[in-house]
Steps between C-alpha positions, in 0.01 A plus 500: 500500500716229656669758723164627624384144563818402686498812719136447600562138588804594708303766688211262556730240657659748740376558852248783488559822684537858380477532123848489345626811323460351155141387552307808384681533166475126445130494584425798275658312208312183592160670520563681174559170323183352650299802389638476146448124473873435456484255790204305635417256780426220253553462127414256221751217454394298197167338576537569872586790731810584702477668842770765552561466872751784510231746386281401793801540730547854373135584566525362855815704564299809410246418769769424756706815448210729418400766753137575577412848376194721461429521127185709477499877476298677766247306706283374214512127442817436700700186433824362633735251337866413459701770324622232261150435362322817385254498213642398165612802294301542178427757231303540177787356295450162670175461300318345797138595569456552874140608541447723808332360809734337750745281305849443644803355324792434731851566380696193397222377270503497121193629319536486121370742237137449408394380845165637621436525875149573622447635852551389763772245429829411665825372349762393753879499493665240277192459281538490122205607284560465127369698203131566430376338820184626671504523881138565592342656809584350841757268343822412683830400340701364793872526563710327231194379305571468127224614264536447125395693192137580422375354827165615638484509880130561560347690789605375845745242360764417759842384376694391806852610582801332655834618634584225743614229496760634258475206260120497488356538153274804448163486330547504124227606258618453143403692185138539385343365819155617611458510879134547588353715774563399863754236401790422732829346382751426776797292618707483183228379264585537131224579250623424150449696180144569392321345797172642630409505869127540548370742762558386856762236422754445779831327431758401764758224527258290708191526278454219244396585147285244317539503122172353377616529138814289540382301804797608711552643848756781521680553831816660630778283638831530681696754299224510238243779486139463399498575125188593306549387138498726195154613385323319785167648610473462878195553721426446872373157599450270796554136586340277766686429822488128562777450754268459794145394580436850632580663163295238319207545737486875441600479132788740555693633204840667463615753244685402184549647153381352171643524149180483298643563152792647309495844346351546152398792276176553695693521827748741343219735399349487848830585671602796283338737749761774521561572130219757478651688795841565346 
């Protein structure tokens, strides 16, 4: 693995031109390891997460050296993309349910056994989706996003992606998280084990989260992502804008998120939505 890592970093630092002779074989090995989950863009490191910058560099090299080709057969539903990023190869032995109806999984993403994908959904390069997760209709798993075990991404959930800057932390959704319909999680936010995001919740690095149970305000900081605690139940909220007379006059509000409680047995029963579908 160290040899693969070192070669990718050397290629990335070189002046870009025509793809070097060794690139295709190197990239084939690299993509194969991403597809199998042997390497990933970020990985657990104790109680935190480590970003593997060299993996992102390898993905970017694929875009740089890839050639635009016509993938579709005939004239029906034509599409054009880099030759380095076709659809992810899969077969029945993978034990992944991909229900027909417009789902795409890009190569260079790991999708574990037991994952269920309802149409239409999209999983981008560098993403990691762990065992027994449900990716529901119109859900997006962005580039390099890390999705844990037994996660439920409800309909129209948007999990943002990131490739650049190289060191930027991807969105991380840990095990047993419930992401409600029309939620959006972006800009390197981490949602810890067992949390529940109520429908319509938006989380970014600039949105404050008010924990009304512990009387705390959660924010991101320099080099520190916004982190949603374990088992927190989060819903959309608002707060008054009081920085100017104008906002006070018109009683203007801005969006925030609220932690209204922490997960209990009743919440667990309400979030076990996908078990009957397996």
